[in-house]
C-alpha positions as CSV (number, residue, x, y, z in Angstrom):
1,M,14.1,-17.3,-23.6
2,P,14.6,-14.3,-21.4
3,I,15.5,-10.9,-22.8
4,F,17.8,-8.4,-21.1
5,L,16.4,-5.0,-20.7
6,L,18.2,-4.2,-17.5
7,V,21.4,-5.2,-15.7
8,V,20.7,-7.9,-13.1
9,A,22.8,-10.5,-11.3
10,A,23.4,-13.8,-12.9
11,A,20.6,-16.3,-12.2
12,T,20.9,-19.7,-10.6
13,A,18.4,-22.4,-10.1
14,V,16.4,-22.4,-6.9
15,A,16.2,-25.5,-4.9
16,R,12.8,-26.6,-3.6
17,G,14.0,-26.0,0.0
18,S,14.9,-22.4,-0.6
19,L,11.8,-21.1,-2.3
20,L,11.2,-17.4,-1.7
21,C,7.6,-17.7,-0.8
22,P,6.3,-19.6,2.2
23,A,4.6,-23.0,2.2
24,T,1.9,-21.9,4.6
25,C,-0.2,-18.7,4.7
26,T,-2.5,-17.4,7.4
27,A,-4.7,-14.8,5.6
28,T,-7.8,-16.4,7.1
29,V,-10.7,-15.0,9.1
30,D,-9.9,-17.4,12.0
31,G,-6.1,-17.1,11.9
32,S,-5.6,-20.6,10.7
33,S,-2.7,-21.7,8.4
34,W,-3.2,-23.2,5.0
35,P,-1.0,-24.1,2.1
36,C,0.0,-21.0,0.1
37,R,-1.4,-20.8,-3.4
38,Y,1.8,-20.8,-5.5
39,Y,4.4,-22.6,-3.4
40,Q,4.0,-25.8,-5.4
41,N,4.4,-23.8,-8.6
42,D,7.9,-22.5,-7.6
43,C,6.2,-19.3,-6.3
44,K,5.2,-18.4,-9.9
45,V,1.6,-17.2,-10.6
46,N,-0.3,-19.7,-12.9
47,I,-1.4,-18.6,-16.4
48,T,-4.1,-20.6,-18.2
49,S,-4.8,-20.9,-22.0
50,L,-1.3,-19.8,-22.9
51,D,-1.0,-17.8,-26.1
52,P,1.6,-19.8,-28.1
53,S,2.8,-16.7,-29.9
54,R,4.2,-15.3,-26.6
55,V,7.7,-16.9,-26.7
56,V,9.8,-14.3,-24.8
57,D,9.6,-14.2,-21.0
58,L,9.4,-10.9,-19.1
59,N,9.8,-11.6,-15.4
60,V,8.4,-9.5,-12.6
61,A,9.5,-10.1,-9.0
62,V,6.5,-9.4,-6.8
63,I,7.9,-8.8,-3.3
64,N,5.5,-8.2,-0.4
65,P,4.9,-9.4,3.2
66,Y,3.4,-12.8,4.1
67,V,3.8,-11.9,7.8
68,G,4.6,-8.9,10.0
69,G,3.1,-5.5,10.7
70,L,1.0,-5.6,7.5
71,G,-0.1,-9.2,8.3
72,D,-0.3,-11.8,5.5
73,L,-0.9,-9.1,2.9
74,M,0.6,-11.0,0.0
75,S,-2.0,-13.8,0.3
76,Q,-4.8,-11.2,0.4
77,V,-3.7,-9.6,-2.8
78,E,-2.5,-12.6,-4.7
79,P,-5.8,-13.0,-6.5
80,A,-5.5,-9.4,-7.9
81,I,-2.0,-10.1,-9.1
82,A,-3.1,-13.4,-10.8
83,M,-6.1,-11.6,-12.4
84,A,-3.8,-8.9,-13.9
85,V,-1.3,-11.5,-15.2
86,Q,-4.0,-13.5,-16.9
87,D,-5.7,-10.4,-18.3
88,I,-2.4,-9.2,-19.8
89,E,-1.9,-12.7,-21.3
90,D,-5.4,-12.5,-22.9
91,S,-4.9,-8.9,-24.2
92,S,-3.2,-7.4,-27.2
93,F,-0.4,-6.0,-25.0
94,L,3.2,-7.2,-25.5
95,P,2.7,-9.4,-28.6
96,G,5.4,-12.1,-28.6
97,Y,6.1,-11.6,-24.9
98,R,4.8,-13.3,-21.8
99,L,4.6,-11.4,-18.5
100,N,5.4,-13.7,-15.5
101,A,4.9,-12.9,-11.8
102,H,7.4,-14.5,-9.3
103,L,6.3,-14.1,-5.7
104,A,8.7,-13.5,-2.8
105,A,8.4,-12.4,0.8
106,T,9.8,-9.0,1.7
107,R,12.7,-10.4,3.6
108,A,13.8,-12.2,0.4
109,A,14.0,-9.0,-1.8
110,V,17.7,-9.4,-2.7
111,A,17.4,-13.2,-3.0
112,A,14.6,-12.7,-5.5
113,M,16.9,-10.7,-7.7
114,T,19.9,-13.0,-7.5
115,T,18.2,-16.5,-7.8
116,G,16.0,-18.0,-10.4
117,V,15.2,-16.5,-13.8
118,T,16.3,-12.9,-14.6
119,K,13.9,-10.3,-13.2
120,H,13.3,-7.3,-15.3
121,V,11.0,-5.3,-13.0
122,V,10.0,-5.4,-9.3
123,L,6.5,-4.9,-8.0
124,S,7.1,-4.1,-4.3
125,D,6.4,-3.2,-1.5
126,S,3.4,-2.1,0.6
127,C,5.3,-0.5,3.5
128,S,7.1,2.7,2.8
129,A,10.1,1.8,5.0
130,A,10.4,-1.5,3.1
131,C,10.1,0.3,-0.2
132,E,13.0,2.5,0.7
133,A,15.2,-0.4,1.8
134,V,14.3,-2.5,-1.3
135,N,15.0,0.5,-3.6
136,D,18.4,0.9,-2.0
137,A,19.2,-2.7,-2.9
138,L,17.8,-2.4,-6.4
139,R,20.1,0.4,-7.3
140,H,22.8,-2.3,-7.5
141,F,20.7,-4.1,-10.2
142,N,19.5,-1.0,-12.1
143,V,15.9,-2.3,-12.0
144,L,12.7,-0.3,-11.9
145,Q,10.6,-0.7,-8.7
146,V,6.8,-0.1,-8.9
147,G,5.4,0.4,-5.4
148,P,1.6,-0.5,-5.1
149,G,1.1,1.3,-1.9
150,C,4.2,3.0,-0.5
151,I,3.1,6.6,0.1
152,S,5.7,8.2,2.3
153,V,6.6,11.8,1.4
154,S,10.3,10.7,1.5
155,L,9.8,8.5,-1.6
156,S,9.0,11.6,-3.7
157,D,12.8,12.4,-3.7
158,S,13.7,11.2,-7.2
159,E,17.4,11.7,-6.7
160,R,17.4,9.6,-3.5
161,Y,15.1,6.9,-5.1
162,P,15.8,7.1,-8.8
163,Y,14.4,3.6,-9.6
164,F,11.1,4.0,-7.8
165,T,7.6,4.8,-9.0
166,R,4.3,4.1,-7.3
167,M,0.6,3.6,-7.9
168,A,-0.8,5.3,-4.9
169,P,-0.1,9.0,-4.6
170,S,2.2,10.5,-1.9
171,F,0.9,10.9,1.6
172,R,1.7,14.5,1.0
173,F,-1.6,14.9,-0.8
174,N,-3.6,13.7,2.2
175,V,-2.0,16.4,4.3
176,I,-2.4,19.2,1.7
177,S,-6.1,18.3,1.3
178,L,-6.8,18.8,5.0
179,Y,-4.7,21.9,5.1
180,D,-6.8,23.4,2.2
181,L,-10.0,22.3,4.0
182,F,-9.0,24.0,7.2
183,R,-8.3,27.2,5.4
184,Y,-11.5,27.0,3.4
185,L,-13.5,26.5,6.6
186,G,-11.7,29.3,8.4
187,F,-10.1,27.2,11.2
188,H,-7.2,28.9,13.0
189,R,-6.6,27.0,16.2
190,V,-5.3,23.5,15.6
191,G,-3.7,20.7,17.5
192,T,-1.6,17.9,15.9
193,I,-1.4,14.2,16.8
194,Y,1.0,11.9,15.0
195,G,2.3,8.4,15.1
196,Y,5.7,6.9,15.8
197,R,6.4,5.8,12.2
198,S,8.5,8.0,10.0
199,I,5.7,8.5,7.5
200,N,3.4,9.9,10.3
201,N,6.2,12.2,11.6
202,L,6.8,13.5,8.0
203,A,3.1,14.2,7.6
204,K,3.0,16.1,10.8
205,D,6.1,18.1,9.9
206,L,4.7,19.0,6.5
207,F,1.4,20.3,8.1
208,I,3.3,22.4,10.7
209,E,5.6,23.8,8.0
210,M,2.7,25.0,5.9
211,M,1.1,26.7,8.9
212,A,4.4,28.3,9.8
213,S,4.9,29.5,6.2
214,D,1.4,31.1,6.2
215,N,2.2,32.9,9.5
216,A,5.5,34.2,8.2
217,A,4.1,35.4,5.0
218,G,1.0,36.9,6.6
219,N,-1.2,34.9,4.3
220,Y,-3.2,33.2,7.0
221,S,-3.1,33.2,10.8
222,W,-2.6,29.9,12.6
223,T,-2.3,29.1,16.3
224,H,-0.7,25.7,16.8
225,L,-2.0,24.6,20.2
226,Y,0.0,21.4,20.8
227,S,1.7,18.4,19.2
228,H,1.7,14.9,20.6
229,R,3.1,11.6,19.6
230,V,1.1,8.4,19.9
231,E,2.6,4.9,20.0
232,F,1.1,3.2,23.1
233,I,-2.3,3.5,24.8
234,E,-0.8,5.8,27.5
235,D,0.2,8.2,24.7
236,A,-3.3,8.2,23.3
237,T,-4.7,9.0,26.7
238,A,-2.2,11.9,27.1
239,A,-3.0,13.2,23.6
240,V,-6.8,13.3,24.4
241,E,-6.1,15.0,27.7
242,K,-3.8,17.5,26.0
243,A,-6.6,18.3,23.5
244,A,-9.0,18.9,26.3
245,S,-6.6,21.1,28.3
246,K,-5.9,23.3,25.3
247,D,-9.6,23.3,24.3
248,S,-8.4,22.1,20.9
249,R,-11.6,21.6,19.0
250,I,-9.9,21.0,15.6
251,N,-7.2,18.4,15.6
252,F,-5.0,17.2,12.7
253,V,-4.3,13.5,13.1
254,A,-1.5,11.6,11.3
255,L,-2.1,8.1,12.6
256,Y,-2.6,4.6,11.1
257,E,-5.7,2.7,12.2
258,A,-4.2,0.9,15.1
259,E,-3.0,4.0,16.9
260,G,-6.0,5.9,15.5
261,S,-8.4,3.5,17.2
262,M,-6.4,3.9,20.4
263,L,-7.0,7.7,20.2
264,L,-10.7,7.3,19.4
265,C,-11.3,4.9,22.2
266,Q,-9.7,7.3,24.7
267,A,-11.6,10.2,23.2
268,Y,-14.8,8.2,23.9
269,K,-13.8,7.5,27.5
270,K,-13.0,11.2,28.1
271,N,-16.1,12.3,26.3
272,L,-14.2,14.4,23.6
273,L,-16.7,13.7,20.9
274,T,-18.1,15.5,17.9
275,P,-19.4,18.1,17.3
276,D,-17.5,19.6,20.2
277,F,-14.1,18.0,19.5
278,N,-13.2,17.1,15.9
279,W,-10.6,14.8,14.4
280,F,-9.4,15.3,10.9
281,V,-7.3,12.3,9.8
282,A,-4.6,12.2,7.1
283,A,-5.5,8.5,7.2
284,G,-3.0,6.4,5.3
285,W,-4.6,3.0,4.8
286,W,-7.4,2.7,7.3
287,N,-9.2,-0.5,6.5
288,Q,-13.0,-0.1,5.9
289,N,-13.7,-2.4,8.8
290,Y,-11.2,-0.8,11.2
291,I,-13.8,-0.6,14.0
292,L,-14.4,-4.4,14.0
293,L,-10.7,-5.1,13.7
294,N,-9.7,-3.0,16.7
295,A,-12.7,-3.0,19.0
296,N,-12.3,-4.9,22.3
297,T,-8.5,-5.2,22.0
298,A,-5.9,-4.4,24.6
299,N,-5.0,-1.1,23.0
300,S,-8.6,-0.1,22.1
301,P,-10.7,-1.4,25.1
302,C,-13.9,0.0,23.6
303,T,-16.8,-1.9,22.1
304,A,-17.6,-1.6,18.4
305,D,-20.5,0.7,19.2
306,E,-18.3,3.0,21.3
307,L,-15.6,3.2,18.6
308,H,-18.4,3.9,16.1
309,R,-19.6,6.8,18.2
310,A,-16.1,8.1,18.6
311,S,-15.6,7.9,14.8
312,Y,-18.8,9.7,14.1
313,G,-18.1,13.0,12.3
314,I,-14.4,12.2,11.5
315,I,-13.2,13.6,8.2
316,A,-10.4,11.6,6.6
317,S,-8.3,12.2,3.6
318,D,-7.1,9.0,1.9
319,R,-7.0,7.1,-1.4
320,G,-10.0,4.9,-2.0
321,P,-10.5,1.2,-1.9
322,M,-11.0,-1.1,-4.9
323,L,-14.0,0.2,-6.9
324,N,-17.2,-1.8,-7.4
325,T,-18.7,0.4,-10.2
326,P,-19.7,-0.1,-13.9
327,Q,-16.8,1.9,-15.3
328,F,-14.2,0.2,-17.4
329,H,-10.5,-0.3,-16.5
330,S,-8.6,2.0,-18.9
331,L,-6.0,-0.7,-19.8
332,S,-7.6,-4.1,-19.4
333,G,-11.0,-2.9,-20.7
334,R,-12.8,-4.9,-18.0
335,R,-15.6,-3.5,-15.9
336,L,-14.5,-2.5,-12.4
337,D,-17.4,-4.3,-10.8
338,D,-16.4,-7.5,-12.7
339,L,-12.9,-7.2,-11.4
340,Y,-14.3,-6.6,-7.9
341,S,-16.5,-9.7,-8.0
342,E,-13.8,-12.0,-9.4
343,Y,-11.3,-10.8,-6.8
344,T,-13.9,-11.3,-4.0
345,N,-14.7,-14.8,-5.1
346,E,-11.0,-15.7,-5.3
347,C,-9.8,-14.3,-2.0
348,E,-12.8,-15.5,0.0
349,S,-12.5,-19.1,-1.4
350,F,-8.9,-19.4,0.0
351,A,-8.7,-22.0,2.8
352,N,-12.0,-23.6,2.0
353,G,-13.9,-20.4,2.3
354,K,-12.0,-18.8,5.2
355,G,-9.9,-16.4,3.0
356,V,-9.5,-12.7,3.8
357,C,-10.0,-9.9,1.2
358,N,-8.3,-6.6,1.3
359,Y,-10.0,-4.0,-0.9
360,Q,-7.8,-1.2,0.3
361,W,-4.7,-2.7,-1.4
362,A,-5.9,-5.1,-4.1
363,G,-6.7,-2.6,-6.8
364,Y,-3.2,-1.1,-6.6
365,F,-1.6,-4.5,-7.3
366,Y,-3.9,-5.1,-10.3
367,D,-3.1,-1.6,-11.6
368,G,0.6,-2.1,-10.8
369,M,1.0,-5.1,-13.0
370,W,-0.8,-3.3,-15.8
371,L,1.5,-0.3,-15.4
372,I,4.4,-2.6,-15.9
373,A,2.9,-4.2,-19.0
374,S,2.1,-0.7,-20.4
375,V,5.7,0.6,-19.8
376,L,7.2,-2.6,-21.4
377,H,4.8,-2.4,-24.3
378,S,5.7,1.2,-25.0
379,F,9.5,0.3,-24.8
380,L,9.5,-2.9,-26.7
381,I,6.6,-2.5,-29.2
382,N,5.8,1.2,-29.7
383,Q,9.5,2.2,-29.7
384,N,10.6,-1.0,-31.5
385,R,13.3,-1.8,-29.0
386,Q,13.1,-5.6,-29.2
387,R,16.6,-6.0,-30.3
388,R,18.2,-4.2,-27.4
389,R,20.2,-6.6,-25.3
390,K,22.0,-6.6,-22.0
391,A,23.6,-3.3,-21.2
392,K,27.4,-3.1,-21.0
């Protein structure tokens, strides 16, 4: 018995051959493929011990990548999504309503809204460029999009992306924190290194704009020594050589971990190491084990020990990973270390113990489902809007 809070396209049944989540997933430590968790359940997250009083379905389309630049991220965070859905079921939130999560690959964003049951909210995506594209499509359906980890400065434009909100703060705050730190420490001569992605370029532009504004207003004196773009290993080599030629001891870096590891490896090979040369990273989702992930690869031909030495002394500004502390989650009431432990057990047990965990992302998916539950609870229960039907 679906309700109609928002305007969506008419739904049709989905044939088994056209399910929007894949049959096989590869989020394993050895790269092997295994059956995905929810394919046999029509890509819907399972809920156990169903509360019989929850008779009205609220459907969330969860759209994230199973393959591509972010890897098999959906498989890595599915346990966090499942935990949230079950915890909401077991809570006092949304009495009379059941929150369901329907999984789809990023490429199936529009199909997720036009097939199957009516979707009322979208939890998507983890790449800012994908979030932008998905939001453009969702404007046709007038559906709220909650982005777990899309952090590009561009998404702060509420007029351009009116149906978008996010769990992780804008990348803008990474940049501002380093800018404030530089001023606090009295740094004046700075170089900038940035990546080829739009999000990296925007971060670099913001930092340069703030320096230019200070110089124009006479508030603070900056000397911008150089700016260099990094995409390939040759770019990383050139960036390190540029830092050396300009004697740039303080360097603002807007790179993701793959390109960042390229830079650090070349810094090690050129002996541009702390404390003489320093790298301040507006990080943007560097995994905790980035050294092991990138060491001894074609783009980062350095050992783990060499990358570790090159990383020594780096200061990075980023949002934190999933917490493993005794504090309580403000909505579910569960202890954070309990959530951490359950998530770890579930993600590691995938593929007969070969599953990969991703603590950098998982917490934002758990929180994202709870944000959706909280918003719907406020709308339906606190504001007593249960009788509202499909908009004209």
